[in-house]
C-alpha positions in Angstrom: 62.6 -152.0 85.1 64.1 -150.6 81.9 62.2 -153.1 79.8 58.9 -152.2 81.5 59.3 -148.5 80.7 60.2 -149.2 77.1 57.3 -151.6 76.7 54.9 -149.1 78.3 55.7 -146.4 75.8 55.6 -148.7 72.8 52.4 -150.4 74.0 50.7 -147.1 74.6 51.3 -146.2 70.9 50.1 -149.7 69.8 47.0 -149.4 72.0 46.1 -146.0 70.5 46.6 -147.5 67.0 44.4 -150.5 68.0 41.6 -148.3 69.3 41.5 -146.4 66.0 41.4 -149.6 64.0 38.6 -151.0 66.1 36.7 -147.7 65.8 37.0 -147.6 62.0 36.0 -151.2 61.6 33.0 -150.6 63.9 32.0 -147.6 61.8 32.4 -149.6 58.6 30.3 -152.5 59.9 27.5 -150.0 60.7 27.8 -148.5 57.2 28.8 -145.1 58.6 32.0 -145.0 56.6 32.6 -146.4 53.1 35.1 -149.1 52.2 37.1 -146.4 50.4 37.6 -144.5 53.7 38.5 -147.8 55.4 41.2 -148.5 52.8 42.4 -144.9 53.1 42.7 -145.4 56.8 44.5 -148.7 56.5 47.1 -147.4 54.1 47.8 -144.3 56.1 48.1 -146.4 59.3 50.5 -148.9 57.6 52.7 -146.2 56.3 53.0 -144.5 59.6 53.4 -147.8 61.6 56.3 -148.7 59.3 57.9 -145.4 59.8 57.5 -145.7 63.6 59.0 -149.2 63.7 62.0 -148.1 61.5 62.6 -145.1 63.9 62.6 -147.3 66.9 64.9 -149.9 65.3 67.4 -147.2 64.2 67.4 -145.6 67.7 67.8 -149.0 69.4 70.7 -149.8 67.0 72.5 -146.5 67.5 72.0 -145.8 71.2 75.3 -147.4 72.3 77.3 -146.1 69.4 79.6 -143.0 69.3 78.0 -139.6 69.1 78.9 -139.2 65.5 77.3 -142.6 64.5 74.3 -141.8 66.7 73.7 -138.5 64.9 74.2 -140.1 61.4 71.8 -142.9 62.1 69.1 -140.8 63.7 69.2 -137.6 61.7 70.2 -139.3 58.5 67.4 -141.8 59.2 65.0 -139.0 59.9 65.7 -137.4 56.5 65.5 -140.7 54.7 62.3 -141.6 56.4 60.8 -138.2 55.6 61.7 -138.6 51.9 60.3 -142.2 52.0 57.0 -141.0 53.6 56.6 -138.1 51.2 57.2 -140.4 48.2 54.7 -142.9 49.5 52.2 -140.2 50.2 52.4 -138.8 46.7 52.3 -142.3 45.1 49.3 -143.3 47.2 47.4 -140.1 46.3 48.2 -140.3 42.6 47.9 -144.0 41.9 45.4 -145.5 44.4 41.6 -145.0 44.3 41.2 -143.9 47.9 39.4 -141.0 49.6 42.1 -138.3 49.5 40.8 -136.2 52.4 40.4 -139.2 54.7 43.8 -140.5 53.7 45.6 -137.1 54.3 43.7 -136.6 57.6 44.4 -140.0 59.0 48.0 -139.9 57.7 48.6 -136.6 59.6 46.9 -137.8 62.8 49.0 -141.0 62.8 52.2 -139.1 61.8 51.9 -136.7 64.7 51.0 -139.6 67.1 54.1 -141.4 65.9 56.3 -138.4 66.4 55.0 -137.9 69.9 55.7 -141.6 70.6 59.2 -141.4 69.1 60.0 -138.3 71.2 58.7 -140.0 74.4 60.6 -143.1 73.7 63.9 -141.3 72.9 63.5 -139.1 76.0 62.8 -142.0 78.3 65.6 -144.1 76.9 68.2 -141.2 77.1 67.2 -140.4 80.8 67.6 -144.1 81.6 71.0 -144.2 80.0 72.1 -141.0 81.7 71.0 -142.1 85.2 72.7 -145.4 84.7 76.1 -143.7 84.2 
């Protein structure tokens, strides 16, 4: 039962990502969006997906640790991930030939979707742990 709840939250985020990917590829096949926009979308998606996977891995690693280690891994990881994302965002805007507006828009959409997914996952996991005790 615990595995089913965890899988349902993670799979819902993956399915939303998958729907966006299919939508952008469909729009590109019909020449509605340019390849520059598709590459902007892909880079923004991959940055946010990496961030999301790192967050889940850090949480899963620290969930059974002491409170001090839990806070170090999660809040320290949050600060580190934010600095990493900001650095990657600036590097992508400055160095890559992408559509800046499409990149920033999709980056923010995926970033907030990832944050919502992280919060849902953390909340469900903590309630499962607290009810098990």
